[in-house]
C-alpha positions, 0 to 999 in steps of 0.5 A, a space after each residue: 451328547 445332549 439330553 433334556 433333563 426334567 425334575 418334577 417337584 412339589 412346587 415346580 417342574 423344571 428342566 434344561 438341555 444338559 451336556 451329559 459329558 460335563 453335567 452342565 446346562 447347555 441353555 437356561 433352565 425352564 421352570 413352570 409351577 407344578 399344577 394344582 391339583 397335581 394329577 398325573 395327567 396335569 403333570 404330564 402336560 406340564 412336563 411336555 410344556 417345559 420341554 416344548 418351551 425350551 424348543 427341545 426335540 430329542 431324548 428326555 430323562 425325568 426325575 420323579 418323586 416315586 418308585 419307578 418301574 419300567 416308566 410306571 409310577 409305583 408309589 405315592 408317598 408325597 404325591 397324588 395317589 392317582 399317580 400309582 399305575 400311571 405310565 409316565 414314561 410311555 405317555 411322555 414318549 408318546 407326547 414328545 415323539 422321542 425317547 423318555 426315561 423316568 427315574 426316581 428323583 433321588 436316584 437322579 440327584 445321586 447319579 449327578 453327584 456320583 458322576 460329577 459331584 461329591 461322590 466322584 471317584 468313590 468306588 465303594 458304597 455311597 449313600 445319597 440322602 436328599 433332605 426335603 419334604 421327605 427323605 429320598 435315598 440313592 444307593 451306589 455300589 462301585 458306581 452302580 445305582 441300586 434303584 428305588 431304595 426307599 430308606 427314608 421310610 425305615 421305622 425309627 421309634 415307631 415312625 417313618 424316619 422322614 417324618 422325624 428327620 426330613 427338612 420338612 420335619 425341621 420346619 414343621 416342628 420349628 427345630 433349632 439346628 442342634 435339635 435337628 442334627 440330633 434327629 438326623 444323626 439318629 437316622 444316619 447312624 441307623 442306616 449305617 448299621 444296616 449298610 455300612 456306607 463309605 460315604 454319605 452325601 447330604 443333598 436337598 436345599 438344606 445342604 446349602 446350610 450344612 455347616 449348621 448341622 454337619 459338625 453335630 453328626 457322629 457317623 462312622 462314614 464320611 458325611 459331606 454336603 452335595 456339590 451339584 445343589 439345585 442342578 443335580 436333579 436335572 443333570 442326573 435325569 439327563 444322564 439317566 435319559 441317555 438312549 439305550 443305556 439299560 444299566 446306568 454306570 457312572 463311575 469313571 
């Protein structure tokens, strides 16, 4: 079936109608700049504008950069603190007059990678890392999502891991690729010691340059770049938005 997938980011809110059997976009993507200030009400209005701009009427799935419980935003590590407690799911459903499901954005990207991308057919423990301004994580066991993992915030040397090993940290500190790889390797091996994943998938825009840092990583697990790239957030959100799916299982 077709579902509209939304991906809320720091610079843009984008979405498309997705064929949830294949993960492919049925129509061209619609993108609108994220409003500034990015208050929850302004984000809601822009999400509605993206959906309406595509002419879509039907179920919607939305990836959002926060912990999400029952459609309600619980955290605000890299967004406006006013978002905490905002019922984005309920408000989006009311505004659109259609089913609306909200999930963590890294979880959405992970769903896409497990179903159609680099994690397809892997039934063990799979960890997806989205490397951007921060570090998002999505954890799967036997194809089942463990939602809302916040492993980018584990402490390494007294600091949030994402403050040291995100793509944002690389840019902020002007690290060369070898320096960045050392930071990322420390993070990945620390996570490995806790979870022992069978596969680690590296996503985010930086994954397109994985050849510059991947050879310098020393993880036990296989580490591979994401395959869905910029489509992952939208396609995975659409997968989560399939109506009446209380448990998301994506392994075949």
